[in-house]
C-alpha positions in Angstrom: -18.0 50.8 30.1 -16.8 48.0 32.3 -19.3 45.6 30.7 -18.0 46.5 27.2 -14.4 45.9 28.3 -15.3 42.5 29.8 -17.4 41.4 26.8 -14.4 42.5 24.6 -12.1 40.3 26.7 -14.5 37.4 26.4 -14.9 37.7 22.7 -11.1 38.1 22.3 -10.6 35.0 24.5 -13.1 33.0 22.4 -11.4 34.0 19.1 -8.0 33.1 20.6 -9.3 29.7 21.7 -10.9 29.0 18.3 -7.6 30.0 16.6 -5.7 27.6 18.9 -8.2 24.9 18.2 -8.0 25.3 14.4 -4.1 25.4 14.6 -3.9 22.2 16.7 -6.5 20.4 14.5 -4.7 21.4 11.3 -1.4 20.2 12.7 -3.0 16.9 13.8 -4.5 16.4 10.3 -1.2 17.1 8.6 0.5 14.6 10.9 -2.0 11.9 10.1 -1.8 12.7 6.3 2.0 12.4 6.5 1.6 9.0 8.2 -0.6 7.9 5.3 2.1 8.9 2.9 4.8 7.2 4.9 2.8 3.9 5.0 2.2 4.2 1.2 6.0 4.5 0.8 6.4 1.3 2.8 4.0 -0.5 0.4 6.0 0.8 -2.5 9.2 -0.4 -0.8 7.7 -3.9 -0.4 6.6 -3.9 -4.1 10.1 -2.9 -5.1 11.6 -5.8 -3.1 9.2 -8.1 -5.0 10.2 -6.6 -8.3 13.9 -7.1 -7.5 13.5 -10.7 -6.4 11.4 -12.0 -9.3 14.1 -11.7 -12.0 16.5 -13.7 -9.8 13.9 -16.4 -9.3 13.2 -16.6 -13.0 16.9 -16.8 -13.8 17.4 -19.7 -11.3 14.4 -21.5 -12.8 15.6 -20.9 -16.4 19.0 -22.3 -15.6 17.6 -25.4 -13.9 14.9 -26.5 -16.3 13.2 -25.9 -19.6 9.5 -25.9 -19.4 6.6 -23.7 -20.5 8.1 -20.6 -22.0 4.8 -18.8 -21.6 5.0 -18.9 -17.8 8.4 -17.3 -17.8 7.2 -14.7 -20.4 4.2 -13.9 -18.3 6.3 -13.3 -15.2 8.7 -11.1 -17.1 5.9 -9.1 -18.6 4.1 -8.7 -15.3 7.3 -7.6 -13.7 8.0 -5.0 -16.4 4.4 -3.6 -16.0 4.9 -3.5 -12.2 8.3 -1.8 -12.6 6.9 0.8 -15.0 4.4 2.2 -12.5 5.9 4.4 -9.8 3.5 6.4 -7.7 4.7 8.8 -5.0 3.5 11.9 -3.3 -0.2 12.6 -3.0 -2.0 10.0 -5.1 -5.6 9.3 -5.9 -7.6 6.1 -5.2 -7.4 5.3 -9.0 -3.6 5.4 -8.8 -3.6 3.1 -5.7 -5.9 0.7 -7.6 -3.7 0.8 -10.7 -0.6 0.0 -8.7 -2.4 -2.8 -6.8 -3.7 -4.3 -10.1 -0.2 -4.6 -11.7 1.3 -5.9 -8.5 -1.4 -8.5 -8.2 -0.7 -9.6 -11.8 3.0 -10.0 -10.9 2.1 -12.0 -7.7 -0.2 -14.2 -9.8 2.4 -14.9 -12.5 5.0 -15.6 -9.8 2.7 -18.1 -8.1 2.1 -19.8 -11.5 5.9 -20.0 -11.8 6.3 -21.6 -8.4 3.5 -24.1 -9.1 5.1 -25.1 -12.4 8.4 -25.6 -10.6 6.7 -28.3 -8.4 6.9 -30.5 -11.5 10.7 -30.3 -11.5 12.1 -31.6 -8.1 15.7 -31.0 -9.2 15.0 -27.2 -9.4 13.0 -27.2 -6.2 15.9 -28.8 -4.4 18.6 -26.3 -5.3 19.7 -24.0 -2.6 19.4 -20.9 -4.7 15.8 -21.7 -5.6 14.9 -22.5 -2.0 16.6 -19.3 -0.8 14.7 -17.2 -3.3 11.4 -18.9 -2.6 11.9 -18.1 1.2 12.7 -14.5 0.2 9.5 -14.3 -2.0 7.4 -15.6 0.8 8.9 -13.1 3.2 8.3 -10.3 0.7 4.6 -11.3 0.2 4.3 -11.1 4.0 5.9 -7.7 4.1 3.5 -6.5 1.4 0.6 -7.8 3.4 1.8 -6.0 6.6 2.6 -2.8 4.7 -0.9 -2.8 3.2 -2.4 -3.4 6.6 -0.4 -0.6 8.1 -1.4 1.7 5.2 -5.1 0.8 5.8 -4.7 1.5 9.5 -3.1 4.9 8.8 -6.0 5.7 6.4 -8.6 4.6 9.0 -7.0 6.9 11.6 -6.9 9.8 9.2 -10.4 9.3 7.9 -11.9 9.0 11.4 -10.3 12.4 12.2 -11.5 14.0 9.0 -15.0 12.7 9.4 -15.4 13.3 13.2 -17.2 16.4 14.6 -15.9 19.1 15.2 -12.7 18.3 13.3 -14.8 17.7 10.2 -15.6 21.5 10.1 -11.9 22.4 10.2 -10.9 19.6 7.7 -13.6 20.8 5.3 -12.4 24.5 5.5 -8.8 23.5 5.0 -9.3 21.0 2.2 -8.7 17.7 4.0 -10.8 14.9 2.3 -11.2 11.2 3.3 -8.9 8.8 1.5 -9.4 5.2 0.3 -7.3 2.3 1.3 -6.8 -1.3 0.0 -10.0 -3.4 -0.4 -10.3 -7.0 -1.4 -10.9 -7.8 -5.0 -14.4 -9.0 -6.0 -14.6 -12.8 -5.4 -11.6 -12.8 -3.0 -13.6 -14.5 -0.4 -13.7 -17.7 -2.6 -10.9 -20.2 -2.1 -8.4 -20.6 -5.0 -8.1 -24.0 -6.6 -4.6 -24.9 -7.6 -4.3 -27.5 -10.4 -1.2 -29.3 -11.5 
């Protein structure tokens, strides 16, 4: 009789410990998943800053010189595409890649605009252009940092989801690994800038 009671206590204790472990693991995974979402919002914030600055840069350049209309048109179109995509909440890897692609197009068009301005020293010398250029450089830095922080949050989350024994709990509760930013194919090659 005593043995049955002790074995009942032992089994009950094991069940309670397992329950506590599952609860703590679940809360940890939720916390890490929320960190991933927070970092993605920071990336979105940096993208929005870029989207807000680009029209100002275009207007300053337009006012200061007339040159290739196609460059300005490409920047305006790229900004419109980037502004039309707004991803929030729980998103898929495809949605991350779509957002990254349109933002990369905007960055590329803006870089072409800045290169074209090199031909016009009177624009380059204006205070408004210089200020906007500094803001754009700062924004690109913020995007880089936000993407890095996002990838760090993804790595922390994924290491928890893939580690044993957390992997068992994550699988039971529907937590799956996530994808972060990766370099584009050919990104390891240096970019040649021609004037």
